[in-house]
ROVEXNU-288958 format. One line per 5 residues: number of its first residue (from 1); their letters; for each residue x, y, z of C-alpha. Coordinates in Angstrom, 3 decimals. Layout:
% residues N
NUM	a	X,Y,Z  ...
//
This chain:
% residues 411
1	mmkkf	45.111,8.689,124.926  46.732,6.334,127.451  47.488,3.752,124.709  49.100,6.446,122.549  51.277,7.526,125.458
6	hlnlc	52.494,3.951,126.025  53.255,3.589,122.322  55.421,6.701,122.289  57.229,5.565,125.395  58.061,2.212,123.800
11	lsilv	59.373,3.917,120.653  61.628,6.118,122.766  63.052,3.114,124.560  63.778,1.382,121.227  65.640,4.447,119.945
16	llfsa	67.765,4.520,123.054  68.543,0.825,122.719  69.559,1.339,119.073  71.777,4.216,119.988  73.417,2.149,122.671
21	csvsq	74.296,-0.427,120.045  75.848,2.077,117.593  77.749,4.392,120.014  80.644,3.145,122.153  83.163,4.644,124.579
26	vpnte	86.817,5.269,123.549  89.791,6.130,125.757  89.626,9.739,126.899  93.430,10.094,126.658  93.286,9.438,122.948
31	lnket	90.382,11.660,121.934  90.431,14.262,124.632  86.818,15.549,124.876  85.447,13.462,121.958  84.546,10.152,123.573
36	lvnes	81.454,8.796,121.768  81.791,6.740,118.582  78.930,6.532,116.130  79.434,3.607,113.794  77.167,5.189,111.186
41	lpkmd	79.511,8.148,110.627  81.851,7.773,107.614  85.301,6.388,108.335  88.332,8.287,106.998  90.173,5.617,105.036
46	niksl	91.175,7.404,101.843  93.732,9.991,102.955  96.709,11.082,100.881  99.766,13.010,102.051  102.587,15.113,100.633
51	sdisn	105.655,16.010,102.716  108.468,18.506,102.810  111.069,19.243,105.494  108.792,20.416,108.296  105.250,20.108,106.914
56	iafew	102.937,17.299,105.862  99.912,18.150,103.721  96.773,15.963,103.671  93.985,15.502,101.153  90.857,13.372,101.496
61	eplyn	87.722,12.501,99.532  84.890,15.045,99.822  82.031,14.111,102.163  79.732,16.968,101.225  76.531,14.891,101.432
66	dniqg	77.225,13.123,104.709  75.613,14.289,107.917  78.845,15.396,109.565  80.214,18.607,111.015  83.972,18.229,110.367
71	fylyr	87.076,16.166,111.065  89.616,15.419,113.779  93.284,14.750,112.889  95.476,12.687,115.238  99.245,12.234,115.173
76	ssdkd	101.848,9.967,116.776  105.498,9.159,116.128  108.115,6.595,117.034  109.296,8.936,119.779  105.770,9.576,121.064
81	pqfkl	103.623,6.570,120.031  100.360,7.703,121.671  97.986,9.382,119.214  97.085,12.964,120.113  94.603,15.342,118.602
86	vatik	96.496,17.940,116.557  93.751,19.604,114.508  90.009,20.170,114.520  88.601,20.907,111.057  85.134,22.387,111.568
91	dkfqt	84.041,22.630,107.950  82.934,19.383,106.262  83.540,20.969,102.871  87.265,21.273,103.571  89.396,18.546,101.983
96	hyidt	92.942,19.760,102.670  95.047,20.426,105.753  98.748,21.017,106.516  100.418,19.868,109.721  103.291,22.312,110.307
101	nlepn	106.392,22.798,112.476  107.402,19.162,112.334  110.875,17.739,112.857  112.834,17.119,109.656  113.656,13.558,108.636
106	tryyy	111.067,12.098,111.034  108.404,9.405,110.579  104.877,10.274,111.752  101.615,8.341,111.929  98.193,9.901,111.324
111	kmrsf	94.540,8.977,111.478  91.349,10.976,110.962  87.801,10.761,112.277  84.706,12.578,111.147  82.391,14.104,113.754
116	dsqgy	78.826,15.383,113.727  76.975,18.240,115.334  76.056,16.076,118.343  79.710,15.497,119.226  79.804,11.898,118.018
121	isedg	82.870,10.681,116.135  83.439,7.997,113.558  85.421,4.836,114.025  89.163,4.904,113.327  90.131,5.045,109.698
126	kilea	93.306,3.590,108.264  96.550,4.742,109.848  98.663,6.767,107.420  102.452,6.769,107.660  104.272,9.891,106.420
131	ntmpr	107.896,11.043,106.600  109.239,14.562,106.614  112.187,15.192,104.324  115.752,15.464,105.640  117.077,18.805,106.792
136	leaip	118.820,20.933,104.162  122.418,19.935,103.651  125.198,22.263,104.740  126.436,24.875,102.280  128.908,22.996,100.047
141	fvqav	131.662,25.647,99.953  132.535,28.446,102.386  135.670,30.551,102.759  136.922,33.401,104.946  139.111,36.176,103.564
146	tnlpn	141.741,37.153,106.133  143.909,40.254,106.601  141.345,42.883,105.609  141.319,46.227,107.462  138.823,46.263,110.356
151	rikli	136.732,43.557,108.737  136.479,39.878,107.802  134.864,38.762,104.555  132.960,35.484,104.160  132.134,34.003,100.769
156	wrphp	130.254,30.839,99.874  128.732,28.987,96.961  124.942,29.553,96.711  123.043,26.585,98.106  121.844,24.283,95.294
161	dlrvn	118.439,23.722,96.933  115.890,26.111,95.404  113.938,26.215,98.674  116.689,28.272,100.333  115.621,31.846,101.042
166	syiie	118.439,33.282,103.170  121.635,32.596,105.078  122.255,33.093,108.798  125.771,34.204,109.780  126.888,33.057,113.221
171	rsksn	130.061,34.119,115.034  131.972,33.160,118.147  135.268,34.135,119.672  138.084,31.866,118.610  138.393,30.283,122.060
176	ednfk	134.641,29.753,122.550  131.949,27.503,121.055  128.827,29.590,121.705  127.940,30.813,118.225  125.574,33.773,118.039
181	kiaev	123.657,35.147,115.075  125.124,38.430,113.806  123.359,38.807,110.452  120.996,37.242,107.929  121.660,37.567,104.205
186	knrls	118.558,37.409,102.004  118.305,35.675,98.615  119.598,32.212,97.779  122.029,33.586,95.192  123.754,35.900,97.692
191	aeyid	127.305,34.717,98.180  129.143,37.013,100.605  129.019,38.810,103.928  131.482,41.351,105.352  131.766,41.585,109.113
196	kdlkp	132.737,45.240,109.627  133.884,47.571,112.412  136.299,45.045,113.873  139.408,45.908,115.814  142.805,45.303,114.213
201	nenfn	144.087,41.747,114.554  140.728,40.513,115.923  140.061,36.790,115.519  136.680,35.017,115.218  135.102,31.698,114.240
206	yqiia	132.177,31.734,111.801  129.564,29.298,110.511  126.855,29.824,107.896  123.388,28.229,107.947  121.000,28.144,104.991
211	vsfdg	117.326,28.852,105.785  114.375,27.687,103.675  111.309,29.776,102.865  109.420,28.118,105.701  112.178,28.800,108.219
216	iksep	113.910,25.430,108.269  117.637,25.666,108.906  120.294,23.569,107.217  123.147,21.905,108.981  125.848,24.486,109.846
221	sqvln	128.712,24.904,107.421  132.225,24.026,108.398  133.663,26.414,110.984  135.786,29.189,109.499  138.476,31.005,111.450
226	stska	139.696,34.398,110.317  141.539,37.456,111.608  141.246,41.111,110.691  144.351,42.913,109.507  146.903,43.855,112.149
231	lppev	148.230,47.388,112.534  151.486,48.248,110.760  154.632,47.818,112.885  155.960,50.683,114.979  158.577,53.003,113.527
236	qnlna	162.074,52.072,114.736  165.059,54.173,115.825  163.600,57.665,115.649  166.291,60.309,116.173  165.986,64.084,116.416
241	ssnts	168.920,66.429,115.835  170.246,68.985,118.301  173.026,70.601,116.210  171.302,72.360,113.319  170.296,75.991,113.147
246	nkiil	166.636,76.961,112.937  165.517,73.406,112.251  165.367,69.942,113.773  166.125,66.986,111.523  164.279,63.715,112.178
251	twnas	165.495,60.344,110.892  164.310,56.762,111.431  164.672,53.305,109.915  163.153,52.925,106.467  160.155,50.585,106.412
256	tykdf	160.256,47.171,104.780  156.538,46.589,105.452  154.935,45.429,102.205  151.746,47.508,102.658  153.574,50.699,103.649
261	syyki	152.060,53.965,102.381  153.467,56.937,104.332  154.499,58.274,107.732  152.832,60.733,110.078  154.972,63.133,112.130
266	ystss	153.601,64.451,115.422  155.191,67.062,117.689  154.707,69.054,120.873  156.623,71.831,122.565  156.377,70.099,125.944
271	sflpy	156.367,66.479,126.985  153.313,67.281,129.135  151.209,68.600,126.239  149.317,66.602,123.575  151.029,65.776,120.293
276	tliak	149.643,67.275,117.095  150.116,66.163,113.494  152.535,68.442,111.653  153.407,66.544,108.472  153.084,63.438,106.299
281	tdkns	155.905,61.987,104.229  156.874,58.798,102.439  160.569,59.383,103.225  162.304,58.184,106.375  163.443,61.682,107.330
286	yedmv	161.903,65.072,107.927  163.163,68.618,108.601  161.082,70.643,111.013  161.842,74.338,110.548  162.062,75.886,114.010
291	egsne	163.048,79.505,114.378  165.347,80.350,117.247  168.334,78.899,118.988  168.239,76.145,121.551  164.489,75.578,120.925
296	tkyyk	163.237,72.192,122.217  160.497,70.037,120.679  159.367,66.430,121.119  158.434,64.079,118.286  156.610,60.836,117.530
301	vtmvd	156.372,59.143,114.118  153.842,56.511,113.014  153.425,54.405,109.881  150.228,54.265,107.783  149.516,51.343,105.445
306	vdgle	147.709,51.235,102.104  144.401,50.542,103.883  144.713,53.564,106.162  145.655,51.604,109.275  148.084,53.479,111.489
311	spmpk	150.765,51.870,113.619  150.564,52.276,117.408  151.616,55.650,118.746  154.948,55.313,120.595  154.648,55.694,124.349
316	ngveg	157.501,58.177,124.645  158.545,60.996,122.350  162.048,61.848,121.173  163.551,65.219,122.102  165.103,67.471,119.483
321	ktlgi	166.704,70.905,119.724  167.803,73.666,117.437  171.425,74.689,117.584  172.318,77.096,120.368  174.238,80.338,119.814
326	pssps	178.014,80.157,119.319  180.263,80.408,122.355  181.529,83.848,123.196  185.066,84.740,122.066  187.728,85.874,124.576
331	iilaq	189.763,89.063,123.988  193.430,88.320,124.649  194.979,91.630,123.538  193.922,95.287,123.751  197.049,97.388,123.044
336	stseg	197.445,101.103,122.275  199.902,102.006,119.493  200.779,105.146,117.611  198.538,103.949,114.775  195.541,102.984,116.907
341	inlew	194.351,100.291,119.300  195.135,96.664,118.404  192.665,93.958,119.480  193.088,90.173,119.283  190.775,87.380,120.487
346	idgds	190.322,83.632,120.420  187.205,81.497,119.650  185.055,79.795,122.258  184.218,77.092,119.643  184.831,76.441,115.985
351	ravey	181.540,77.747,114.615  182.409,81.387,113.991  182.757,82.473,110.370  182.959,86.179,111.110  183.015,88.598,114.009
356	evrry	181.573,91.860,115.149  183.520,94.252,117.411  181.621,96.790,119.472  183.339,99.900,120.855  181.951,101.986,123.660
361	ggeqd	183.222,105.426,124.740  184.154,108.749,123.218  181.575,110.867,121.518  179.807,107.943,119.808  179.761,104.144,120.116
366	aifkg	180.889,102.206,117.068  180.392,98.717,115.612  182.908,97.064,113.297  181.193,94.346,111.183  182.231,91.683,108.728
371	ikgkk	185.544,90.892,110.380  186.876,87.603,109.057  190.027,87.339,111.136  190.593,87.337,114.862  192.210,90.760,115.131
376	lkdik	191.318,94.399,114.580  193.233,97.730,114.538  190.961,100.582,115.582  192.594,103.481,113.725  189.686,105.774,114.517
381	alpgv	190.325,105.771,118.232  191.028,109.311,119.476  194.076,110.096,121.599  193.429,110.511,125.294  190.051,108.693,125.186
386	eysye	189.501,105.469,127.020  187.379,102.893,125.184  185.732,99.565,126.068  185.628,96.714,123.523  183.672,93.470,123.198
391	vvaid	183.599,90.839,120.454  180.620,88.814,119.156  181.061,85.591,117.121  178.671,84.897,114.221  178.183,81.393,112.729
396	saglh	177.199,80.381,109.206  173.480,80.501,110.087  173.846,84.091,111.288  173.511,83.218,114.962  175.272,85.698,117.213
401	skpsk	177.093,84.672,120.343  176.843,86.619,123.523  179.468,89.381,123.689  182.865,88.603,125.126  183.944,90.231,128.349
406	rvkaa	184.697,93.906,127.809  188.266,95.155,127.916  189.439,98.761,128.200  192.099,100.521,126.198  193.193,104.158,125.587
411	q	194.989,105.745,122.656
//
């Protein structure tokens, strides 16, 4: 029994010595936790790669029959030359792997090691050099359509690269450089974007970026500057009449604006009250029918273009009035004769087209209408009765003046 024990002890020592010859230490910074190399594990020398913009795919020969657990993948670059572990592949039957989220147009270096269930790793295989493809080129043609109402339209030529999946639209104020994403347009063949809900005469810079299916962005397009359509100009020289009966006539300068469509007329009965829309017209005049004499209203007029944009509302309104009543006549003669009482009067203004004489006294008051001249003989006046007379002027619109001062006369 003692001899058998010594024999087993010697065999154990030989195994340890053999292991010491086939396993060596490697720098911990390179392999992280995997620090023991077993020279008997298969080296990874036959690795192939395939690259795109941000990914590099790897393929290697199957090692199904080798006593290994999986593989470690290490990466370095010109910018960061120290190899670092980037992937642990825990299935020895796997023969493909993709390293993702890489920088476009960059050279990388790779190596692989196999490892077993005891944590041992193989010696370094051959170093593989692989390059990611350049970033997508900028969109070859872009254009901004200016002078649209409350919007700016961008158009471009679809990117020729079939890997493009969408387009990012970025915008900044014209005096700033900080572009911000405002939209993403799906589908490579899409060729326009309309930036809506803008204010009139608003100016922005734009750039368009193509995005691949795996999220890689192209170089930005050239910067486009565009402005939304300005409001139509204000209406000039609005005037409101004050000398017409039962209406107020508005006039203003005719528009020469090329996109003119029509005018809006607003009014209010007081300068302290809000204005309301009363009419639309494509003429540069308007008659507002206002019943009554000496009625006052205030007006504002705006212009609307073919796109529905309305010019700024004027700050101050224009006052208009209907014509007041005629001035009262003045009786200059009230004389009793054997044939009756003669009356004569003169006008207070030139508006009268006829007159009305009112007589008070006697058994019944009387009104004499339709008098065209400026005199009247009252042949129906009774002897011995004193009468009072007054005259009212009537203009062509039928407005009546206030009565003249009364005069007395007796037959």
